[in-house]
LUMZA-122386 format. One record per atom (N, C-alpha, C): residue number from 1; atom name; x, y, z. Coordinates in nm, 2 decimals, m for minus. Layout:
REM residues N
   resi   name     east    north       up
    NUM     CA        X        Y        Z
...
***
This chain:
REM residues 170
   resi   name     east    north       up
      1      N     9.70    12.81     7.33
      1     CA     9.57    12.75     7.36
      1      C     9.46    12.83     7.30
      2      N     9.48    12.95     7.26
      2     CA     9.39    13.04     7.19
      2      C     9.27    13.07     7.28
      3      N     9.28    13.08     7.42
      3     CA     9.18    13.12     7.51
      3      C     9.24    13.23     7.60
      4      N     9.15    13.31     7.65
      4     CA     9.19    13.42     7.74
      4      C     9.21    13.37     7.88
      5      N     9.28    13.44     7.96
      5     CA     9.30    13.41     8.10
      5      C     9.17    13.41     8.17
      6      N     9.08    13.51     8.14
      6     CA     8.94    13.52     8.20
      6      C     8.87    13.39     8.17
      7      N     8.88    13.34     8.05
      7     CA     8.81    13.21     8.02
      7      C     8.86    13.10     8.11
      8      N     8.99    13.09     8.13
      8     CA     9.04    12.98     8.21
      8      C     9.01    13.00     8.36
      9      N     9.00    13.13     8.40
      9     CA     8.99    13.15     8.55
      9      C     8.84    13.17     8.59
     10      N     8.76    13.23     8.50
     10     CA     8.63    13.27     8.54
     10      C     8.51    13.20     8.48
     11      N     8.53    13.14     8.37
     11     CA     8.42    13.08     8.30
     11      C     8.37    12.95     8.37
     12      N     8.24    12.95     8.40
     12     CA     8.18    12.83     8.47
     12      C     8.19    12.71     8.38
     13      N     8.19    12.72     8.25
     13     CA     8.19    12.60     8.17
     13      C     8.32    12.53     8.19
     14      N     8.43    12.60     8.23
     14     CA     8.56    12.53     8.25
     14      C     8.58    12.49     8.40
     15      N     8.49    12.53     8.48
     15     CA     8.51    12.50     8.63
     15      C     8.49    12.35     8.65
     16      N     8.58    12.30     8.73
     16     CA     8.57    12.16     8.77
     16      C     8.47    12.15     8.89
     17      N     8.37    12.07     8.88
     17     CA     8.27    12.06     8.99
     17      C     8.31    11.94     9.07
     18      N     8.37    11.97     9.19
     18     CA     8.41    11.86     9.28
     18      C     8.30    11.84     9.38
     19      N     8.22    11.74     9.36
     19     CA     8.12    11.70     9.45
     19      C     8.17    11.58     9.53
     20      N     8.13    11.59     9.66
     20     CA     8.17    11.47     9.74
     20      C     8.08    11.35     9.69
     21      N     8.13    11.24     9.70
     21     CA     8.05    11.12     9.66
     21      C     7.94    11.10     9.77
     22      N     7.82    11.06     9.72
     22     CA     7.71    11.03     9.82
     22      C     7.75    10.91     9.89
     23      N     7.70    10.90    10.02
     23     CA     7.73    10.78    10.10
     23      C     7.66    10.66    10.03
     24      N     7.73    10.55    10.04
     24     CA     7.68    10.42    10.00
     24      C     7.59    10.37    10.11
     25      N     7.51    10.26    10.08
     25     CA     7.43    10.20    10.18
     25      C     7.52    10.15    10.29
     26      N     7.64    10.10    10.26
     26     CA     7.73    10.05    10.36
     26      C     7.78    10.16    10.45
     27      N     7.82    10.27    10.39
     27     CA     7.86    10.39    10.47
     27      C     7.75    10.44    10.56
     28      N     7.63    10.44    10.51
     28     CA     7.52    10.48    10.59
     28      C     7.49    10.38    10.71
     29      N     7.51    10.25    10.68
     29     CA     7.49    10.15    10.79
     29      C     7.60    10.17    10.89
     30      N     7.72    10.19    10.85
     30     CA     7.83    10.20    10.95
     30      C     7.81    10.33    11.03
     31      N     7.77    10.44    10.97
     31     CA     7.75    10.56    11.04
     31      C     7.64    10.54    11.15
     32      N     7.53    10.47    11.11
     32     CA     7.42    10.45    11.20
     32      C     7.47    10.35    11.32
     33      N     7.55    10.25    11.29
     33     CA     7.59    10.16    11.39
     33      C     7.68    10.24    11.49
     34      N     7.77    10.33    11.44
     34     CA     7.85    10.41    11.53
     34      C     7.76    10.50    11.62
     35      N     7.66    10.56    11.56
     35     CA     7.57    10.65    11.63
     35      C     7.49    10.57    11.74
     36      N     7.45    10.45    11.70
     36     CA     7.38    10.37    11.80
     36      C     7.47    10.33    11.91
     37      N     7.60    10.30    11.88
     37     CA     7.70    10.26    11.98
     37      C     7.71    10.37    12.09
     38      N     7.71    10.49    12.05
     38     CA     7.73    10.60    12.15
     38      C     7.60    10.65    12.21
     39      N     7.49    10.57    12.18
     39     CA     7.36    10.61    12.24
     39      C     7.30    10.49    12.31
     40      N     7.38    10.39    12.34
     40     CA     7.32    10.27    12.41
     40      C     7.42    10.22    12.52
     41      N     7.45    10.10    12.53
     41     CA     7.53    10.04    12.63
     41      C     7.65    10.12    12.67
     42      N     7.73    10.15    12.57
     42     CA     7.86    10.22    12.59
     42      C     7.84    10.36    12.66
     43      N     7.72    10.41    12.65
     43     CA     7.69    10.55    12.70
     43      C     7.59    10.54    12.82
     44      N     7.57    10.42    12.87
     44     CA     7.47    10.40    12.98
     44      C     7.33    10.45    12.94
     45      N     7.29    10.44    12.82
     45     CA     7.16    10.50    12.77
     45      C     7.08    10.39    12.70
     46      N     6.95    10.42    12.69
     46     CA     6.85    10.35    12.61
     46      C     6.84    10.21    12.64
     47      N     6.85    10.17    12.77
     47     CA     6.82    10.03    12.81
     47      C     6.67    10.01    12.81
     48      N     6.62     9.90    12.76
     48     CA     6.48     9.87    12.74
     48      C     6.44     9.75    12.82
     49      N     6.32     9.71    12.83
     49     CA     6.27     9.59    12.89
     49      C     6.34     9.47    12.83
     50      N     6.37     9.37    12.91
     50     CA     6.44     9.25    12.87
     50      C     6.35     9.17    12.77
     51      N     6.41     9.12    12.66
     51     CA     6.34     9.04    12.57
     51      C     6.34     8.89    12.60
     52      N     6.43     8.86    12.69
     52     CA     6.45     8.72    12.74
     52      C     6.47     8.72    12.89
     53      N     6.45     8.61    12.96
     53     CA     6.48     8.61    13.10
     53      C     6.62     8.66    13.13
     54      N     6.63     8.76    13.22
     54     CA     6.76     8.81    13.27
     54      C     6.85     8.87    13.17
     55      N     6.80     8.90    13.05
     55     CA     6.88     8.97    12.95
     55      C     6.89     9.12    12.97
     56      N     6.99     9.18    12.92
     56     CA     7.01     9.33    12.92
     56      C     6.99     9.37    12.78
     57      N     6.90     9.46    12.75
     57     CA     6.86     9.50    12.62
     57      C     6.87     9.65    12.60
     58      N     6.92     9.69    12.49
     58     CA     6.94     9.83    12.45
     58      C     6.88     9.85    12.31
     59      N     6.81     9.96    12.29
     59     CA     6.75     9.99    12.16
     59      C     6.77    10.13    12.12
     60      N     6.79    10.16    12.00
     60     CA     6.81    10.29    11.95
     60      C     6.75    10.30    11.80
     61      N     6.68    10.41    11.78
     61     CA     6.62    10.43    11.64
     61      C     6.65    10.57    11.59
     62      N     6.67    10.58    11.46
     62     CA     6.69    10.71    11.40
     62      C     6.65    10.69    11.25
     63      N     6.55    10.76    11.21
     63     CA     6.50    10.75    11.07
     63      C     6.46    10.61    11.03
     64      N     6.52    10.56    10.93
     64     CA     6.48    10.43    10.88
     64      C     6.55    10.32    10.95
     65      N     6.64    10.35    11.04
     65     CA     6.72    10.24    11.11
     65      C     6.67    10.22    11.25
     66      N     6.69    10.09    11.30
     66     CA     6.67    10.05    11.43
     66      C     6.78     9.96    11.47
     67      N     6.84     9.98    11.59
     67     CA     6.95     9.90    11.65
     67      C     6.90     9.83    11.78
     68      N     6.93     9.70    11.80
     68     CA     6.90     9.63    11.92
     68      C     7.02     9.55    11.96
     69      N     7.06     9.57    12.09
     69     CA     7.17     9.50    12.15
     69      C     7.12     9.42    12.27
     70      N     7.14     9.30    12.28
     70     CA     7.10     9.22    12.39
     70      C     7.21     9.12    12.44
     71      N     7.22     9.11    12.57
     71     CA     7.32     9.02    12.62
     71      C     7.28     8.95    12.75
     72      N     7.33     8.84    12.78
     72     CA     7.30     8.76    12.90
     72      C     7.43     8.74    12.97
     73      N     7.42     8.72    13.10
     73     CA     7.54     8.70    13.18
     73      C     7.60     8.82    13.24
     74      N     7.71     8.81    13.30
     74     CA     7.78     8.92    13.37
     74      C     7.93     8.91    13.35
     75      N     8.00     8.85    13.44
     75     CA     8.15     8.84    13.42
     75      C     8.18     8.74    13.31
     76      N     8.09     8.66    13.27
     76     CA     8.10     8.58    13.15
     76      C     7.97     8.60    13.08
     77      N     7.97     8.65    12.95
     77     CA     7.85     8.70    12.89
     77      C     7.86     8.66    12.74
     78      N     7.74     8.67    12.68
     78     CA     7.72     8.65    12.53
     78      C     7.61     8.74    12.49
     79      N     7.62     8.79    12.37
     79     CA     7.52     8.88    12.32
     79      C     7.52     8.89    12.17
     80      N     7.43     8.98    12.12
     80     CA     7.41     9.01    11.98
     80      C     7.37     9.15    11.96
     81      N     7.42     9.21    11.86
     81     CA     7.38     9.34    11.81
     81      C     7.31     9.31    11.67
     82      N     7.21     9.39    11.64
     82     CA     7.15     9.37    11.51
     82      C     7.09     9.51    11.47
     83      N     7.09     9.53    11.34
     83     CA     7.04     9.66    11.28
     83      C     6.94     9.62    11.17
     84      N     6.83     9.70    11.17
     84     CA     6.72     9.69    11.07
     84      C     6.71     9.82    11.00
     85      N     6.69     9.81    10.87
     85     CA     6.66     9.93    10.79
     85      C     6.53     9.90    10.72
     86      N     6.43     9.99    10.75
     86     CA     6.30     9.98    10.69
     86      C     6.24     9.84    10.73
     87      N     6.26     9.80    10.86
     87     CA     6.21     9.68    10.92
     87      C     6.27     9.55    10.86
     88      N     6.38     9.56    10.78
     88     CA     6.45     9.45    10.73
     88      C     6.59     9.44    10.79
     89      N     6.62     9.32    10.85
     89     CA     6.75     9.30    10.91
     89      C     6.86     9.31    10.81
     90      N     6.96     9.40    10.84
     90     CA     7.07     9.43    10.74
     90      C     7.21     9.40    10.80
     91      N     7.22     9.38    10.94
     91     CA     7.35     9.36    11.00
     91      C     7.33     9.29    11.13
     92      N     7.43     9.21    11.17
     92     CA     7.43     9.14    11.30
     92      C     7.57     9.11    11.34
     93      N     7.59     9.11    11.47
     93     CA     7.72     9.07    11.53
     93      C     7.70     9.00    11.66
     94      N     7.76     8.88    11.67
     94     CA     7.76     8.81    11.80
     94      C     7.89     8.83    11.87
     95      N     7.88     8.83    12.00
     95     CA     8.00     8.84    12.09
     95      C     7.99     8.76    12.21
     96      N     8.11     8.72    12.26
     96     CA     8.11     8.64    12.38
     96      C     8.24     8.68    12.45
     97      N     8.23     8.71    12.58
     97     CA     8.35     8.76    12.65
     97      C     8.35     8.72    12.80
     98      N     8.46     8.75    12.86
     98     CA     8.47     8.72    13.01
     98      C     8.57     8.82    13.07
     99      N     8.54     8.84    13.20
     99     CA     8.63     8.92    13.29
     99      C     8.73     8.82    13.35
    100      N     8.86     8.85    13.34
    100     CA     8.96     8.76    13.39
    100      C     9.02     8.79    13.52
    101      N     8.99     8.92    13.57
    101     CA     9.06     8.96    13.69
    101      C     8.98     9.07    13.76
    102      N     9.00     9.08    13.89
    102     CA     8.93     9.19    13.97
    102      C     8.97     9.33    13.92
    103      N     9.08     9.34    13.85
    103     CA     9.12     9.47    13.80
    103      C     9.04     9.52    13.68
    104      N     8.95     9.45    13.63
    104     CA     8.86     9.49    13.52
    104      C     8.78     9.61    13.56
    105      N     8.77     9.71    13.46
    105     CA     8.68     9.82    13.48
    105      C     8.58     9.83    13.37
    106      N     8.45     9.81    13.40
    106     CA     8.34     9.82    13.30
    106      C     8.33     9.96    13.25
    107      N     8.36    10.06    13.33
    107     CA     8.36    10.20    13.28
    107      C     8.46    10.22    13.18
    108      N     8.58    10.16    13.19
    108     CA     8.69    10.18    13.09
    108      C     8.65    10.11    12.96
    109      N     8.59     9.99    12.97
    109     CA     8.54     9.92    12.85
    109      C     8.44    10.01    12.78
    110      N     8.34    10.07    12.84
    110     CA     8.24    10.15    12.78
    110      C     8.31    10.28    12.72
    111      N     8.41    10.33    12.79
    111     CA     8.48    10.45    12.74
    111      C     8.55    10.41    12.60
    112      N     8.62    10.29    12.60
    112     CA     8.68    10.24    12.48
    112      C     8.59    10.22    12.37
    113      N     8.47    10.16    12.40
    113     CA     8.37    10.13    12.30
    113      C     8.32    10.26    12.23
    114      N     8.31    10.37    12.31
    114     CA     8.27    10.50    12.25
    114      C     8.37    10.56    12.16
    115      N     8.49    10.50    12.15
    115     CA     8.59    10.55    12.07
    115      C     8.59    10.49    11.93
    116      N     8.50    10.40    11.90
    116     CA     8.49    10.33    11.77
    116      C     8.48    10.44    11.66
    117      N     8.53    10.42    11.55
    117     CA     8.52    10.52    11.44
    117      C     8.50    10.44    11.30
    118      N     8.49    10.52    11.20
    118     CA     8.46    10.46    11.06
    118      C     8.57    10.36    11.02
    119      N     8.69    10.38    11.07
    119     CA     8.80    10.29    11.04
    119      C     8.79    10.16    11.12
    120      N     8.74    10.17    11.24
    120     CA     8.72    10.05    11.32
    120      C     8.58    10.05    11.38
    121      N     8.47    10.02    11.30
    121     CA     8.34    10.04    11.35
    121      C     8.28     9.91    11.42
    122      N     8.36     9.81    11.45
    122     CA     8.31     9.68    11.50
    122      C     8.28     9.69    11.65
    123      N     8.37     9.72    11.73
    123     CA     8.35     9.73    11.88
    123      C     8.41     9.86    11.92
    124      N     8.54     9.86    11.94
    124     CA     8.62     9.98    11.98
    124      C     8.73    10.01    11.88
    125      N     8.82    10.10    11.92
    125     CA     8.93    10.13    11.83
    125      C     9.04    10.03    11.83
    126      N     9.13    10.03    11.74
    126     CA     9.24     9.93    11.73
    126      C     9.32     9.94    11.86
    127      N     9.34    10.06    11.92
    127     CA     9.42    10.07    12.04
    127      C     9.37    10.20    12.11
    128      N     9.35    10.18    12.24
    128     CA     9.30    10.30    12.33
    128      C     9.36    10.28    12.47
    129      N     9.42    10.38    12.52
    129     CA     9.48    10.38    12.65
    129      C     9.43    10.49    12.74
    130      N     9.40    10.47    12.86
    130     CA     9.36    10.57    12.96
    130      C     9.41    10.52    13.09
    131      N     9.49    10.60    13.16
    131     CA     9.54    10.56    13.29
    131      C     9.62    10.43    13.28
    132      N     9.58    10.34    13.37
    132     CA     9.65    10.21    13.38
    132      C     9.60    10.11    13.28
    133      N     9.49    10.14    13.20
    133     CA     9.42    10.05    13.12
    133      C     9.46    10.07    12.97
    134      N     9.47     9.96    12.90
    134     CA     9.49     9.96    12.75
    134      C     9.39     9.86    12.69
    135      N     9.32     9.91    12.59
    135     CA     9.22     9.84    12.51
    135      C     9.28     9.81    12.38
    136      N     9.27     9.69    12.33
    136     CA     9.31     9.66    12.19
    136      C     9.20     9.58    12.12
    137      N     9.19     9.60    11.99
    137     CA     9.09     9.53    11.91
    137      C     9.16     9.49    11.78
    138      N     9.15     9.36    11.75
    138     CA     9.21     9.31    11.62
    138      C     9.09     9.25    11.54
    139      N     9.08     9.28    11.42
    139     CA     8.97     9.24    11.33
    139      C     9.03     9.18    11.20
    140      N     8.97     9.07    11.15
    140     CA     9.00     9.02    11.02
    140      C     8.87     9.03    10.94
    141      N     8.89     9.08    10.81
    141     CA     8.77     9.10    10.73
    141      C     8.73     9.24    10.72
    142      N     8.62     9.27    10.66
    142     CA     8.56     9.41    10.66
    142      C     8.42     9.41    10.72
    143      N     8.36     9.52    10.72
    143     CA     8.23     9.53    10.79
    143      C     8.12     9.44    10.74
    144      N     8.14     9.39    10.61
    144     CA     8.04     9.30    10.56
    144      C     8.06     9.15    10.61
    145      N     8.18     9.12    10.66
    145     CA     8.20     8.98    10.70
    145      C     8.33     8.99    10.78
    146      N     8.32     8.98    10.92
    146     CA     8.44     9.00    11.00
    146      C     8.44     8.91    11.12
    147      N     8.56     8.90    11.18
    147     CA     8.57     8.83    11.31
    147      C     8.68     8.91    11.39
    148      N     8.67     8.91    11.52
    148     CA     8.77     8.99    11.59
    148      C     8.79     8.94    11.74
    149      N     8.88     9.01    11.80
    149     CA     8.91     8.99    11.94
    149      C     8.94     9.12    12.00
    150      N     8.88     9.15    12.12
    150     CA     8.92     9.27    12.19
    150      C     8.97     9.22    12.33
    151      N     9.07     9.30    12.38
    151     CA     9.13     9.27    12.51
    151      C     9.15     9.39    12.59
    152      N     9.15     9.38    12.72
    152     CA     9.18     9.49    12.81
    152      C     9.29     9.45    12.90
    153      N     9.39     9.53    12.91
    153     CA     9.50     9.50    13.00
    153      C     9.50     9.61    13.11
    154      N     9.53     9.57    13.23
    154     CA     9.56     9.66    13.34
    154      C     9.71     9.65    13.37
    155      N     9.78     9.75    13.32
    155     CA     9.93     9.73    13.32
    155      C     9.96     9.62    13.22
    156      N    10.03     9.51    13.27
    156     CA    10.07     9.40    13.19
    156      C     9.98     9.28    13.21
    157      N     9.87     9.30    13.29
    157     CA     9.78     9.18    13.32
    157      C     9.66     9.19    13.23
    158      N     9.63     9.09    13.16
    158     CA     9.50     9.08    13.08
    158      C     9.39     9.06    13.18
    159      N     9.29     9.15    13.17
    159     CA     9.18     9.15    13.27
    159      C     9.04     9.12    13.20
    160      N     9.04     9.12    13.07
    160     CA     8.92     9.10    12.99
    160      C     8.95     9.06    12.85
    161      N     8.86     8.97    12.80
    161     CA     8.87     8.93    12.66
    161      C     8.73     8.91    12.60
    162      N     8.71     8.94    12.47
    162     CA     8.58     8.92    12.41
    162      C     8.61     8.89    12.26
    163      N     8.55     8.78    12.21
    163     CA     8.55     8.74    12.07
    163      C     8.42     8.78    12.01
    164      N     8.43     8.82    11.88
    164     CA     8.30     8.86    11.81
    164      C     8.32     8.83    11.66
    165      N     8.20     8.82    11.60
    165     CA     8.20     8.80    11.45
    165      C     8.06     8.86    11.40
    166      N     8.06     8.90    11.28
    166     CA     7.94     8.95    11.22
    166      C     7.95     9.00    11.08
    167      N     7.85     9.07    11.03
    167     CA     7.86     9.13    10.90
    167      C     7.72     9.17    10.85
    168      N     7.72     9.20    10.72
    168     CA     7.59     9.24    10.65
    168      C     7.50     9.12    10.63
    169      N     7.37     9.14    10.63
    169     CA     7.28     9.04    10.60
    169      C     7.20     9.07    10.47
    170      N     7.17     8.96    10.40
    170     CA     7.09     8.98    10.27
    170      C     6.98     8.88    10.28
***
């Protein structure tokens, strides 16, 4: 090759510069949605005044992003999460669910929701178990257009179910 070992090992002109790829807008949105998730309903934090009669509302802001989650009902409920970037709506998700048995634990649901990650940023993880409870979440699509179902079992008994759909807005 007609080059010295020093040239191959030490010369900066030959060094490969491995930079991590910058986050895309979608990566940034997903990261913010996950951050908002662990700073609102699922963490018993940032509840704000109701925007509608008898609604429960949660709001979280960081930098250019704002998240708002609002739901109505109790054992049978419906709600919506939305995210704005620079005051422009960029994401929304609607959900509707119900408690099926006295064995349901709202604290377990919130614990499971806090386990959402970049692989499953919709509601909670694909599967989570703690004690006698098992949470499962199945999703079709990707973060830009999806629909899903989450369920909680106490042992073999289904005690909760929630359907949801959402995605990016333009």
